[in-house]
N, C-alpha and C positions, 0 to 999 in steps of 0.2 A: 504493500499499500504506500509506503514511504516513497519508493522509486516512482510509482505511478503518479502520485500527487506532485512530486518534484518535476516530472516531465510535463504534467498538466500546467503547473504554474509557469514554468519557463516557456510553455506553449503560448500562454497569454501574453507574456512579454515579447515573444517572437512575433505575434500578430501586430503589436505596437511597432516593433522594429521594421516589420514589413511595410507599415504605413509611413513611418518616419525613421529610416535606418539611421542608427547612431544616437537616437534620442533616449533610449534606455539600454540596460545591459541585463544579461542573465545573472542569476544568483548562483553561487558556487554550492557544491554539496555541503561543505562545512557551514556556510551561512544558512542554508536551508535547514540543517539540523537544529540550529537555534530558533529558526522560524517555527519548525515543527513543535519544539518544546513549548514555546510561547502560545502557539495556536491551541495545543492540547489544554493549556491552563485556562484558555478562554472558553472552552467547551463545557457547558453546564454538566453534561454527562461524561464524566472522566473516563468511562469505559469505552466510549466511542472514539473513533479516529477523527482528527480535525477535518472540518468541512472546508470547501474552497473559500467561502467568505471569511472564515476564521484565519485561514492562511494569508489571505490578502491583508486583513487587518493587522496580523502579526508582522508581516514583512514591511508594511508601511510604518509601523511603530519602531521597528529595529533599524530600518534603513530609510531615512527621510527622503533620499533622492527618488524613491519609488512612490512617494505620497503625492496624490493629485492635488495640485494647488487650487485654492478657491478662485473663482472668477474675479473677485475683487483684486487679488494679487496679480492675476494675469493682466487685468486692465491697467494696473499701475505699471507693470513691465512694458506694456505697449506705449503708455504715455511717456515713460522715461526714455524710451527709444524713439519717441516722436513718430510713432506709427498710428494709423487710424483703423479702427475696426469697422468693417462694412456693416452699416445698420440694416441693410436689406436682406441679409442672410442670417440664419441661426447656426452658429458654429458650436458644436459640442465642446464642453469644457476640456475633456480629456484630449481631444484632437488639437485644440489650441495650445494646451499645455505641452504636448509632444512637440509641436512646431516651435514653441519658444524655448524648449530645452536645447535647441541647437545653439543658443546664445552661450558664448564662453567655451565652446568645444572646438576642436580642430576641424578644419574643412573636410567634408566628405569626398571620397574619391569620385563619386558619380557627378558631383557638382564641378570639381576640378576638371574632369574629363570633358564636360560640356564647354567649359571655357577653353580648354586646349584645342578643341575642334576648330576654334576661330583664332588661335594663336594669342589668346589673352592670358597674361601672367597675373595670377592673384598674388599681390604683394603683401598684404596684411589684412587681418580681420579674423573673425571667428566663422563657425560653420553657417551661421545665419546670414552673415554678410556674403559669403561665397555662394550660398543658395540664392540670395537675391540677384546676384549677377547671372547665375545659371538660369533663373526664371526669365530674366530679360532676354537672354540668348534664345530661349524657347519662344518668346513672343515674336522676336525678329525672324526666326526660322519659319514660323507660321505665316509671316507676312511676305516672305520672299521665295521666289522659285530658285531651287538649287541651280547654280551656274550663272545666275543673274548678277549684275553689278551690286545690287542691294545685298544679296547673299554674301558676296565677297567682302562687303564692307561691314558685316555684322560685328566683327571684333572692334572695329573703329567706332561704331555706333555705341557699343557697350562702354568702351573706355571714355568716350566723350560724355555720355550721360552720367556715368559714375564719378567722373572727376571734375566736370564743368557745370553741371546743373543741379542746384540744391533740391529741385523737385524729385530727383532720383532718391534722395534720402528719406522721403516721406511718402512711401507707397501706402496703399490701403491693404489691409489683411482681409482676405475674403475666401470664398470657396470657388475653386476653379472648375473647368469642364471635367476634370478627372475626379471631381467630388472630393478633392483634398484641399487643405488649407494652403493658401498661396499668397503671393504678392500681386498687386495690380496697380498699374499707372494709367492715367487718362489716355485714351487712344490718340488724342491730338499730340500728346507728348511723345508717344511711341513713334508716330509718323514724323514728328519734328526731328527727333534724334536720328532716325534712319535717313531722312532727307539730307540733313547736314553732313552725315558721313558719306553719302553718295556724291554730294556736290563739292566736297573738299578736294 
């Protein structure tokens, strides 16, 4: 039962990592042994094995990094980062939490790979900053035909936006077409940044 619930719990974390890779980590067997002991103490019927809810409660008590932050704290993080939450969509707390957990972490390989496709060097910043640039790459790729001049200038457009226009630093946090939390900028800004890159 211990090994089954250990696999079950890391399976839950795995689903979060599938949503936002790098936002959470697995617990080790030694850590889970402590979780198991605490979860058993939370069970009113000491003869029964810990239940999933008790395991989740225990791991959040022992390891604060797994604890879902309240929306009020997440909104403060958004405000401190000068990000705006899209009022037209309902973003689940745990999804927004996973998204913001990229703050302060090392850039993820998939985001750096998106930048590398267009010869963009990520010089400094955390995983959320790198993800923002990768999201912008995705917008431009959707706007341009491969092989076109616009497509060839995507790297320049991203660099121009991120280094020259303060509007880049204040995107809206919303739900994208993939149904995941993402950044968004006004379409007029996207067109302006791409146009300037093409014209230079």
